[in-house]
C-alpha positions in Angstrom: 91.8 54.0 104.6 93.6 54.8 101.3 90.6 53.4 99.4 88.5 56.4 100.4 88.3 58.5 97.2 89.5 62.1 97.0 87.2 63.8 94.5 87.6 67.4 93.5 84.3 69.2 93.2 84.1 72.5 91.5 80.5 73.3 92.2 77.4 72.2 94.1 73.9 71.9 92.7 71.9 70.7 95.6 68.1 71.1 95.9 65.5 70.7 98.7 62.8 68.4 97.5 60.4 67.3 100.4 59.8 63.6 100.4 58.5 60.9 102.7 61.2 58.8 104.4 59.8 55.3 104.9 62.4 54.4 107.4 61.4 57.2 109.8 57.8 56.3 109.8 58.0 52.5 109.6 60.4 52.3 112.6 59.0 55.2 114.6 58.5 53.3 117.9 62.0 51.9 117.8 63.5 55.3 116.9 61.7 57.1 119.7 62.8 54.4 122.2 66.4 54.6 121.0 66.5 58.4 121.2 64.9 58.3 124.7 67.8 56.0 125.8 70.3 58.4 124.3 68.8 61.4 126.1 69.1 59.6 129.5 72.9 59.7 129.0 73.0 63.1 127.2 69.9 65.1 128.2 70.9 68.1 126.2 70.5 66.2 122.9 67.8 67.9 121.0 65.5 66.4 118.4 65.7 69.1 115.8 65.3 68.9 112.1 68.1 67.9 109.6 68.5 67.3 105.9 69.7 64.1 104.3 70.6 63.4 100.7 68.1 61.2 99.0 69.7 61.3 95.6 72.9 62.6 94.3 75.9 62.1 91.9 79.2 63.7 91.0 79.8 64.2 87.3 82.1 66.7 85.5 83.1 68.3 88.7 79.6 69.0 89.9 77.8 67.4 92.9 74.1 67.5 92.1 71.3 66.0 94.1 68.3 66.5 96.4 67.7 66.5 100.2 64.8 65.6 102.2 64.0 66.8 105.8 63.6 64.5 108.8 64.1 64.6 112.6 67.4 64.2 114.4 66.1 61.1 116.2 65.5 59.3 113.0 68.9 60.4 111.6 70.9 59.3 114.7 69.0 56.0 114.8 69.8 55.4 111.2 73.5 56.1 111.9 73.7 54.0 115.0 72.0 51.1 113.3 74.6 51.1 110.6 72.6 52.9 107.9 69.8 50.3 107.2 68.4 52.4 104.3 71.1 52.6 101.7 69.2 55.0 99.5 69.9 57.8 101.9 73.3 59.5 102.5 74.5 62.0 105.1 76.2 64.6 102.8 77.7 67.4 105.0 80.2 70.2 104.7 83.4 70.5 106.8 85.4 73.7 107.3 89.1 72.6 106.9 90.6 75.5 108.8 94.2 76.2 107.7 96.4 78.7 109.4 98.7 81.2 107.8 101.7 78.9 108.6 100.1 75.9 106.9 98.7 73.9 109.8 95.2 72.5 110.1 93.0 73.1 113.2 90.4 70.6 114.2 88.0 70.5 117.1 87.6 67.9 119.8 83.9 67.2 120.3 82.5 67.8 123.7 81.2 64.9 125.9 77.6 66.0 125.6 77.5 65.8 121.8 76.5 62.9 119.6 80.1 62.4 118.4 81.8 62.9 121.8 85.6 62.6 121.7 86.0 62.6 117.9 88.4 65.0 116.3 87.4 66.7 113.1 86.8 70.0 111.3 83.9 72.3 112.2 80.9 70.5 110.6 77.3 69.7 110.9 74.5 67.8 109.2 72.6 70.3 107.0 69.4 71.6 108.5 66.5 73.9 107.3 68.6 77.0 108.0 70.6 75.9 104.9 67.5 76.1 102.6 67.5 79.2 100.4 64.5 79.1 98.1 64.7 75.6 96.6 68.5 75.4 97.0 70.5 73.8 99.9 73.3 76.3 100.5 76.3 74.4 101.9 78.6 77.4 101.0 76.9 79.5 103.6 76.4 76.5 105.9 80.0 75.6 106.2 81.0 79.1 107.4 78.0 79.2 109.8 79.3 76.0 111.4 82.8 77.4 111.7 81.5 80.5 113.4 79.3 78.6 115.8 82.0 76.2 116.9 85.1 78.5 116.9 83.9 82.1 116.8 85.8 82.7 113.6 84.1 84.4 110.6 84.8 85.9 107.2 86.9 88.7 108.8 89.3 86.0 110.1 89.3 83.3 107.4 88.4 83.1 103.7 86.9 80.0 102.1 88.7 78.8 99.0 86.7 77.9 95.8 85.7 74.3 95.3 85.4 71.3 97.6 86.9 67.9 98.2 84.5 65.1 98.5 85.6 62.0 100.6 82.7 59.5 100.3 82.7 56.6 102.8 79.7 54.3 102.8 76.6 56.4 103.5 78.6 59.5 104.4 79.8 62.1 102.0 82.1 64.6 103.7 82.6 67.8 101.7 85.8 69.5 102.7 86.1 73.2 102.1 89.6 74.7 102.9 89.1 77.9 104.9 92.3 79.9 104.8 92.9 81.9 108.0 95.0 85.1 108.3 96.7 84.1 111.6 99.2 81.4 112.7 98.0 78.2 114.2 99.1 79.3 117.7 97.3 82.6 117.5 94.1 80.8 116.2 94.4 78.2 118.9 94.4 80.9 121.6 91.5 82.8 120.0 89.3 79.7 119.7 90.2 78.6 123.3 89.1 82.1 124.6 85.9 81.8 122.6 85.1 78.3 124.0 85.8 79.6 127.6 83.1 82.2 127.1 80.4 79.7 126.1 78.0 78.1 128.6 78.0 74.8 126.8 80.6 74.8 123.9 80.3 72.2 121.3 84.0 71.6 121.4 86.1 70.6 124.4 89.4 71.6 122.7 91.4 72.2 119.6 93.9 69.9 117.9 96.6 71.3 115.6 97.9 69.1 112.7 101.2 70.2 111.2 102.3 66.8 109.8 101.4 63.1 109.7 102.6 62.6 113.3 99.7 64.7 114.5 97.0 62.4 113.1 95.0 60.6 115.8 92.8 57.5 115.9 89.9 59.7 117.1 89.7 61.3 113.7 87.1 59.7 111.4 88.8 57.9 108.5 87.6 60.4 105.9 89.2 63.3 107.8 92.5 61.4 108.1 92.3 60.5 104.4 91.9 64.2 103.5 94.7 65.3 105.8 97.1 62.7 104.4 96.3 63.9 100.9 97.2 67.5 101.9 100.2 66.8 104.1 102.2 64.2 102.1 
């Protein structure tokens, strides 16, 4: 786990450049069959549109690159089949929510989601809503995810400048610390009340991390790596 890099990123320069994804077309029948099987177990799973990084690099503190657009079924098949196309990466933002008393708050993913039971920060694969002109705006996207999952917005928490990249295989998680104005306990109660008012909340609960003893196996390794770097 300690071999996952922790890379400071000062700025993003990410573009949307439409391109054909051969994997999605060449394996269409297999993808559709796989997604149909997934929907039998989780019928609320929706085949929307997502953005995946088709080229990118980090140099001099800048992550630059370009995204293509594809359907969720192709993305989830690519993920489930251990990323057969190594030219593509899932580069996504995560809102590392930090309370006024220094704890981090993570969500427990609901049973109906594609990552059921996992514990991580508010996050989501970029989608067409993140396209602004020719730019993929992850700064706005990370706060949108935080609001959708927890009900918290800019009136409650302020994103810090810069990012922390934690690349792992075909995933690049971009951590953005979002500093809240309330304590962990107060935030926990607010988010629980928000979730209780949702018909089908994305999260089933909130997990507070104050120290290394609060880390859990259900956290993806890149999340654990980031937390260890901040809590040591």
